[in-house]
C-alpha positions, 0 to 999 in steps of 0.5 A, a space after each residue: 597203824 590202822 586199816 583205812 576203810 573207804 566206803 564206796 569203790 567207784 571212781 571216787 573210791 579208787 581216787 581216794 585209795 590212790 591218794 591214801 596209798 601216797 600218804 602212807 598212813 595206814 597199814 592196810 586199805 580196804 573198800 566197803 560196799 554193801 552191794 559187792 560185785 567183786 572181791 577185789 578192785 585194783 588189788 584192794 579187797 572189798 567187804 560189806 559193812 556187815 562183814 566188817 562189823 562181824 569180823 574186824 576189830 573196830 578199834 583198828 579201823 578208820 573210815 572215809 566216805 567216797 561218795 560224790 553226792 551230798 545225800 549219799 555222803 550224809 546217809 553213809 556217815 550217819 550209818 557209821 555213827 549209828 554203828 559207833 565207827 570212827 571216821 576221819 578226814 583225808 587231806 592231800 599233804 600238799 594243802 597248805 592250810 591256814 592256821 585261821 581255817 578249820 576242817 571238820 572230820 569226814 571231809 576229803 580235800 583232794 590234790 591241787 585244791 587251794 583253801 585260803 584264810 578264815 575258811 571253815 569247812 563242815 563235816 563230811 564235805 568233798 572238795 575235789 581236785 583244783 578247787 580254789 576257795 577264797 577267804 572267809 568262806 563257810 562250807 556246810 556239812 556234806 557239801 560236794 565241790 567238784 573239780 576246777 570250781 572257783 569260790 570267791 571270798 565271803 561266800 556262804 555255802 549251805 548244807 548238802 549243796 552240790 557245785 558242778 565242775 568249773 562253776 564260779 561263785 562271785 564274792 559275797 554270795 550266799 547259797 542256800 542248803 540243798 542247792 545244785 549249781 550246774 557245771 560251768 555256772 557263774 553265780 552272781 547273786 544269792 541262791 535260795 535253798 533247794 534251787 538248781 542254778 545253771 548257765 552264765 550268768 546262772 539262772 534259776 532252773 527249778 
């Protein structure tokens, strides 16, 4: 069994640690934080990446990034790749994934999420609690989908997007890369890249 290294020890990191303990797949679990303020959090030891590179057998380690913002997720995964470190996906055991759907590595799918048929989720994504993703949806790399979001069928979500809690995305919508959908927004039309959309119905903010 390997050691799971959770990169980030804030609230998201602690949630992932709890999920990982319930999965019982790893011999040990540690946090990785390059700005250490504590040696342990909830009984889990904390190390900088530098200390891990110097003091651990890298072949025994598996990493997951527990950051809740797309650019941070991308930055940390690229840092792991630069150091030739193995990273994995963590998917709640209760998820019933269709054999016609796919998930790339580095993605987290949390408790209570529903992913239906012909869904393709990119690298390093975060699908939070009680998200519902309909059929034929594509989710770009490093995208974060917050709790209680509902994504209709035939939706294309670009790279590095952030979708706030409780948002609803209508069937057939395309969301351009690097966009932000605010909490509770109801998206009824396509969203151009680098847009911030808020409200019901969602309107362009900037």
